C-alpha positions, -999 to 999 in steps of 0.1 A, spaced: -222 722 897 -251 733 876 -250 728 839 -239 758 818 -262 770 791 -256 748 761 -264 777 737 -234 797 749 -201 794 730 -171 779 748 -155 813 752 -187 827 767 -189 797 791 -153 803 802 -161 840 808 -191 831 830 -169 807 851 -142 834 855 -167 860 866 -182 835 891 -148 829 906 -142 865 914 -114 889 904 -85 875 924 -92 838 916 -97 846 879 -65 866 878 -46 836 893 -59 814 865 -53 839 837 -17 844 850 -9 809 838 -22 814 802 0 826 774 -12 853 750 -24 828 724 -48 813 749 -63 846 759 
């Protein structure tokens, strides 16, 4: 897996990964998080 841009914040890196996964896979991951984690 390529390295993520180190200048991006953790939240931004997570957003890039979720976007790369696609809507259905990202939704499956987000479904397991509670409101504090979002």
